[in-house]
C-alpha positions, 0 to 999 in steps of 0.5 A, spaced: 786 787 422 793 786 421 797 783 426 802 788 429 809 785 429 813 784 435 819 787 432 822 789 425 828 792 422 829 799 419 835 801 415 835 809 416 838 813 411 839 820 414 843 823 408 838 819 403 842 817 397 848 822 398 855 820 398 862 823 397 863 817 393 861 815 386 862 807 386 860 805 379 855 799 381 851 803 387 844 802 386 842 807 391 845 813 388 840 814 383 834 814 388 836 822 389 831 822 383 825 821 388 827 827 391 829 833 386 828 839 391 831 835 397 837 837 401 838 830 403 839 831 411 834 828 416 831 834 420 831 833 428 823 832 428 824 826 423 830 824 427 826 824 434 820 821 431 824 815 428 827 813 434 821 814 439 817 810 434 822 805 433 822 804 441 815 804 442 814 799 436 818 794 439 815 789 444 822 785 445 828 787 449 832 788 443 832 794 439 837 795 433 838 802 431 841 801 424 844 807 419 846 806 412 846 811 406 848 813 401 854 815 406 851 816 413 857 819 416 856 826 412 851 828 417 856 829 422 858 826 429 853 831 432 847 827 429 849 821 432 851 824 439 844 826 439 841 819 436 844 816 443 841 822 447 834 820 444 835 813 445 836 814 452 830 818 452 825 813 449 828 806 451 824 802 455 827 799 462 831 792 460 832 794 453 838 792 450 840 797 444 845 795 438 847 801 434 850 799 427 852 803 421 854 802 414 860 806 411 865 807 406 870 809 411 873 815 408 871 820 413 872 816 419 878 819 424 880 818 431 874 822 434 869 817 430 872 811 432 872 813 439 865 815 439 863 808 436 867 804 441 864 808 447 857 807 444 858 799 442 857 801 435 857 795 430 860 798 423 859 795 416 865 797 412 865 797 404 871 794 401 872 789 395 879 786 396 886 788 395 887 795 391 886 793 384 880 790 385 877 795 390 879 801 386 876 798 379 869 800 381 869 804 388 872 811 386 871 818 389 867 823 385 874 825 382 875 818 379 880 816 384 881 810 387 879 810 395 883 804 397 888 807 401 883 811 405 879 805 407 885 801 409 886 807 414 879 806 416 880 799 418 887 801 422 883 806 426 877 801 427 882 796 430 886 801 434 880 803 437 877 796 438 871 798 434 867 791 432 866 791 425 865 787 419 867 787 412 862 788 406 865 786 400 861 787 393 862 781 388 862 784 381 864 781 374 871 784 376 873 781 383 869 775 382 875 771 379 879 772 385 876 769 391 883 766 394 886 773 394 880 776 397 879 772 402 886 771 404 887 779 404 881 780 409 883 774 413 891 774 413 893 781 411 887 785 415 886 780 420 879 781 420 874 775 422 868 778 420 866 778 412 860 778 408 860 777 401 854 781 397 853 779 389 852 785 385 846 784 380 845 791 377 839 791 372 840 795 366 836 802 367 834 806 361 829 811 365 835 814 369 830 816 375 832 811 381 834 805 378 831 799 374 827 794 377 824 791 371 827 788 365 832 781 365 838 784 362 844 786 367 850 790 366 857 788 365 859 790 372 854 784 375 857 778 377 855 772 373 851 766 376 857 761 375 862 766 377 858 767 384 857 760 385 864 758 384 867 764 388 863 762 394 865 755 393 872 756 393 872 761 399 868 755 403 873 750 401 878 754 405 873 756 410 871 750 412 878 746 413 881 751 418 876 757 419 870 755 422 869 758 429 874 763 428 873 767 421 865 768 420 863 769 413 855 771 414 853 767 408 856 761 410 853 762 418 846 764 415 846 758 411 849 753 416 843 754 420 838 752 415 842 745 414 841 745 422 834 745 421 832 752 423 831 759 420 836 763 417 838 770 420 840 772 413 833 776 410 835 774 403 834 766 405 828 767 409 821 764 407 818 771 407 820 778 406 817 784 410 821 785 416 827 789 414 824 796 411 828 802 409 827 809 412 829 815 407 831 822 410 824 825 410 821 820 414 818 816 408 818 808 409 819 803 404 818 796 404 825 794 403 832 797 401 832 794 394 825 797 393 825 804 394 820 806 389 813 809 389 810 803 388 813 800 395 812 807 399 808 805 405 807 812 408 811 817 412 812 816 419 811 824 421 803 822 419 803 815 420 806 811 426 811 806 424 808 800 427 802 801 423 806 802 416 810 795 418 803 792 419 799 794 413 796 790 408 801 793 403 807 790 407 804 784 409 803 782 401 810 784 400 812 779 405 808 774 402 809 775 395 816 772 396 814 765 397 807 766 393 810 768 387 816 762 387 816 758 380 815 751 380 822 749 379 823 753 386 818 749 389 820 743 387 828 744 388 831 740 394 835 746 396 828 750 397 829 750 405 836 754 404 835 758 399 827 760 399 828 763 392 833 768 395 832 776 394 826 778 390 830 783 387 834 778 383 828 774 381 827 777 374 829 771 369 824 766 366 825 758 367 826 753 362 818 752 361 817 760 361 815 761 368 817 768 371 820 770 377 826 765 377 832 768 381 838 771 376 843 767 381 839 761 381 844 756 377 850 759 381 847 758 388 844 751 386 852 749 384 854 752 390 849 748 395 851 742 391 858 743 393 857 744 400 851 740 402 856 734 405 860 739 409 854 742 411 850 736 413 856 734 417 857 740 421 849 741 422 850 734 425 856 735 430 852 742 432 845 738 433 850 733 438 852 739 442 859 740 439 862 747 439 865 750 433 872 749 435 871 742 435 868 743 427 874 747 425 879 741 423 874 736 421 875 733 414 869 735 411 871 738 405 875 736 399 876 737 392 871 733 389 870 735 381 868 742 384 871 748 382 879 748 384 
């Protein structure tokens, strides 16, 4: 019998893959091929079952209700008002609830932002940098750029005091401008919470629901060397003046690994399997990046969520992350930090012909080498009880033959 996990994360997609934009690199738009007859709207029955199951399954005092897409705001504000009511109905005494939503921001207005503030939502807002970099790939269905609408959303969220993170997708175009992007977020937008997400888009010939096979990537994909350089340039700026005041999830998650703990970032964890994806009709999948027939666990309208999360199929999916690492990864000095990164990116061969090497490996390894000394100094300061403010001005980063 499988052990029931005390908690897990579910990324619920109430509108499925439906979106009002047509971002060129979006891996999720093609998921509509899985549900050809669907209206892509979560019913009241599935909605209530999801909230009830989520709260019943958790045996810890914190529950995160996470909404993603497609574009979840297409469901309308009343859907999320009902979600708050359901959470109050099914919460256990002493439970702390956190609501999160990932959005392109183009549908947000004052009413949405008041709601987010009143119910303490954490908003993830997709923005790829200044206008020319953002609009290169993030277009609406008419082919127009979306920058102005997203910046309007930024200002609305700030005016209403809503906590939000910027989610920046790094592609072959904007990867050449790390300084401009970081300074734009930090100085122009006055935002201090940022996550950088590498675009690795495998060439798909099926046209059905996105490719998870083959070793070729599209021209929009960030190259490994670009990714390593992009992270290194931003790290150099961050570590010299912004530690403790600007939070870059990529760096904060890795720092915990250098301290000796486990990363809070799922891509750097030793195992997978604790972050599943729920489609609009109640189908539960192993991961947001593996929404395909092979990785469908079942439907929550027929099987309780905790049983699907604890199933042998999901356990095997989680274990495969470490069990299928190639030898070069198992012997790598940075295994403690990387753990092979996300399995969706592990599709190239090593120099010895072994499979499952991460496409971004060379970039990550160069980045880890570049930041290792700084990370060790910061980790040592943290272990000795120093606060983040004491680390900010510590001179632990300098140009040393890395990227300028």
